[in-house]
C-alpha positions as semicolon CSV with decimal commas, in nm:
position;residue;x (nm);y (nm);z (nm)
1;R;-0,014;-0,004;0,011
2;S;0,112;0,351;-0,080
3;G;-0,017;0,693;-0,102
4;I;-0,387;0,732;-0,035
5;N;-0,463;0,376;0,055
6;A;-0,183;0,363;0,290
7;E;-0,286;0,700;0,449
8;Y;-0,642;0,605;0,499
9;G;-0,675;0,250;0,469
10;V;-0,922;0,246;0,176
11;D;-0,893;0,068;-0,145
12;E;-1,259;0,084;-0,287
13;M;-1,612;0,249;-0,243
14;R;-1,924;0,053;-0,239
15;T;-2,195;0,199;-0,457
16;T;-2,544;0,123;-0,457
17;S;-2,796;0,213;-0,754
18;T;-3,133;0,236;-0,747
19;G;-3,286;0,357;-1,099
20;K;-3,508;0,233;-1,340
21;E;-3,338;-0,098;-1,340
22;A;-3,323;-0,341;-1,027
23;A;-3,121;-0,199;-0,748
24;S;-2,743;-0,303;-0,794
25;T;-2,451;-0,281;-0,581
26;G;-2,120;-0,235;-0,721
27;Y;-1,726;-0,128;-0,630
28;I;-1,536;0,158;-0,740
29;D;-1,170;0,168;-0,704
30;I;-1,138;0,499;-0,578
31;V;-0,740;0,497;-0,550
32;N;-0,731;0,426;-0,940
33;L;-1,002;0,691;-0,977
34;A;-0,830;0,941;-0,785
35;F;-0,493;0,882;-0,965
36;S;-0,677;0,882;-1,308
37;I;-0,822;1,227;-1,273
38;G;-0,545;1,353;-1,057
39;I;-0,529;1,384;-0,674
40;D;-0,577;1,769;-0,691
41;R;-0,894;1,728;-0,906
42;T;-1,057;1,485;-0,643
43;V;-1,098;1,777;-0,402
44;G;-1,383;1,914;-0,583
45;I;-1,596;1,587;-0,586
46;P;-1,746;1,654;-0,247
47;L;-1,880;1,971;-0,397
48;L;-2,031;1,781;-0,699
49;H;-2,180;1,552;-0,451
50;A;-2,351;1,812;-0,247
51;Y;-2,458;2,003;-0,570
52;T;-2,610;1,701;-0,743
53;G;-2,797;1,585;-0,410
54;C;-2,705;1,447;-0,090
55;D;-2,855;1,419;0,259
56;Y;-2,857;1,802;0,290
57;T;-2,959;1,898;-0,073
58;P;-3,222;1,770;-0,299
59;S;-3,135;1,587;-0,622
60;F;-3,215;1,693;-0,968
61;F;-3,507;1,510;-1,110
62;S;-3,410;1,201;-1,317
63;I;-3,044;1,258;-1,356
64;G;-2,829;1,023;-1,158
65;K;-2,497;1,051;-1,006
66;A;-2,349;0,869;-1,296
67;K;-2,463;1,125;-1,542
68;W;-2,343;1,398;-1,332
69;F;-1,997;1,236;-1,266
70;D;-1,936;1,184;-1,635
71;A;-2,015;1,528;-1,711
72;Y;-1,785;1,635;-1,432
73;L;-1,492;1,417;-1,564
74;S;-1,542;1,562;-1,932
75;R;-1,515;1,916;-1,803
76;P;-1,169;1,999;-1,669
77;D;-1,265;2,372;-1,643
78;I;-1,541;2,240;-1,399
79;M;-1,319;2,032;-1,187
80;D;-1,066;2,315;-1,165
81;L;-1,356;2,547;-1,048
82;F;-1,482;2,305;-0,793
83;Q;-1,138;2,238;-0,656
84;K;-1,084;2,632;-0,623
85;I;-1,424;2,660;-0,439
86;V;-1,376;2,379;-0,186
87;E;-1,022;2,532;-0,100
88;D;-1,153;2,863;-0,081
89;P;-1,516;2,895;-0,056
90;A;-1,532;3,285;0,016
91;S;-1,386;3,302;-0,335
92;V;-1,700;3,224;-0,514
93;L;-1,764;3,490;-0,809
94;Y;-2,077;3,565;-0,999
95;D;-1,906;3,432;-1,315
96;D;-1,843;3,093;-1,120
97;I;-2,211;3,059;-1,075
98;L;-2,254;3,103;-1,452
99;K;-2,023;2,825;-1,524
100;V;-2,201;2,604;-1,278
101;T;-2,543;2,715;-1,458
102;E;-2,385;2,627;-1,792
103;F;-2,248;2,284;-1,671
104;T;-2,618;2,215;-1,528
105;L;-2,761;2,284;-1,850
106;S;-2,527;2,074;-2,042
107;V;-2,603;1,772;-1,813
108;Y;-2,967;1,846;-1,898
109;G;-2,877;1,821;-2,277
110;V;-2,959;2,159;-2,369
111;D;-2,812;2,232;-2,705
112;S;-2,669;2,579;-2,637
113;P;-2,563;2,545;-2,252
114;Q;-2,394;2,897;-2,294
115;N;-2,750;3,028;-2,275
116;D;-2,890;3,125;-1,922
117;L;-3,108;2,894;-1,712
118;L;-3,422;3,056;-1,815
119;D;-3,326;3,022;-2,191
120;G;-3,251;2,663;-2,146
121;R;-3,548;2,600;-1,975
122;F;-3,756;2,747;-2,257
123;D;-3,528;2,544;-2,518
124;R;-3,603;2,225;-2,334
125;L;-3,963;2,307;-2,314
126;T;-4,016;2,379;-2,670
127;S;-3,784;2,103;-2,789
128;K;-4,052;1,854;-2,672
129;K;-3,754;1,643;-2,521
130;I;-3,919;1,647;-2,182
131;S;-4,161;1,390;-2,029
132;S;-4,296;1,618;-1,753
133;F;-4,233;1,977;-1,602
134;R;-4,012;1,814;-1,344
135;S;-3,755;1,722;-1,599
136;L;-3,690;2,090;-1,689
137;P;-3,351;2,227;-1,576
138;P;-3,389;2,421;-1,256
139;S;-3,508;2,786;-1,251
140;P;-3,240;3,032;-1,190
141;G;-3,307;3,114;-0,831
142;A;-3,331;2,726;-0,755
143;A;-2,996;2,645;-0,909
144;I;-2,818;2,926;-0,748
145;M;-2,958;2,839;-0,407
146;Q;-2,876;2,471;-0,451
147;F;-2,515;2,588;-0,550
148;R;-2,487;2,790;-0,239
149;K;-2,615;2,526;0,001
150;A;-2,375;2,284;-0,172
151;V;-2,069;2,514;-0,122
152;H;-2,190;2,567;0,237
153;I;-2,190;2,191;0,301
154;A;-1,894;2,072;0,097
155;A;-1,654;2,372;0,149
156;W;-1,738;2,503;0,498
157;I;-1,872;2,184;0,673
158;W;-1,714;1,875;0,510
159;G;-1,410;2,057;0,376
160;K;-1,325;2,188;0,738
161;A;-1,422;1,877;0,926
162;H;-1,046;1,809;1,011
163;E;-1,014;2,156;1,185
164;A;-1,047;2,176;1,571
165;E;-1,317;2,425;1,540
166;L;-1,560;2,488;1,268
167;N;-1,645;2,863;1,162
168;P;-1,873;2,859;0,889
169;P;-2,034;3,176;0,757
170;D;-2,383;3,264;0,905
171;M;-2,634;3,124;0,664
172;C;-2,842;3,451;0,687
173;S;-2,573;3,661;0,543
174;P;-2,649;3,835;0,229
175;L;-2,337;3,633;0,093
176;Q;-2,517;3,317;0,134
177;G;-2,842;3,424;-0,020
178;W;-3,059;3,349;0,272
179;Q;-3,271;3,603;0,490
180;D;-3,362;3,577;0,859
181;V;-3,725;3,622;0,858
182;N;-3,767;3,578;1,226
183;G;-3,508;3,820;1,327
C-alpha cells in the first residue's frame, strides 16, 4: 500500500444504484479513480456530490450521479472550479455561478448550454424533449440556492471537518443568499 490507501486504509468504495433497473451494488476502485483524474481534482468531488443531491440538498429530477460524474470528468474547467471553491469557499464569484449553471444545462442536454437557465428551460420545453415539467432544468433562483447550499455543506462543513473548530459563515448573511425572516 502506498499513497492514499496507506494513509486512509481505503481501497474501494461501495456504491448502490436504485434506478429504473433493479437495485444493484458495485465497487469503484477509488484509488485508481483518484490517480486517473489527478489527486488535486478529487478535492472538488464533495462539492459535486452536494450540488447533485445528498442528505442535505435535493437531487435533480431523473439525473443520476453517474451522469453528473461523467459530465464532471469531461469538463476540466469545472473540476478546477470546484477544486478552487472547496479550497477557498469565500472566493465564489458571479462568473463561477454562471459556469455552474452552464454545466447544469449541459447535463440536462440543452443544445446551447451557454444560454442562461431561463433560455435553457425554454429551449428544453419547446424542443419536446421532456416527459414532464419536473424534468426541466432548475430555475435560475433554484440553481443558485442549490449551489450556495452545496458550497456551504461541501466547503465550509465537510471541507473543514478536520479542523478543531468549525466557523462557517452565517447562513443568513447576504453572501449566502438567505434572509432571516424571524429576526
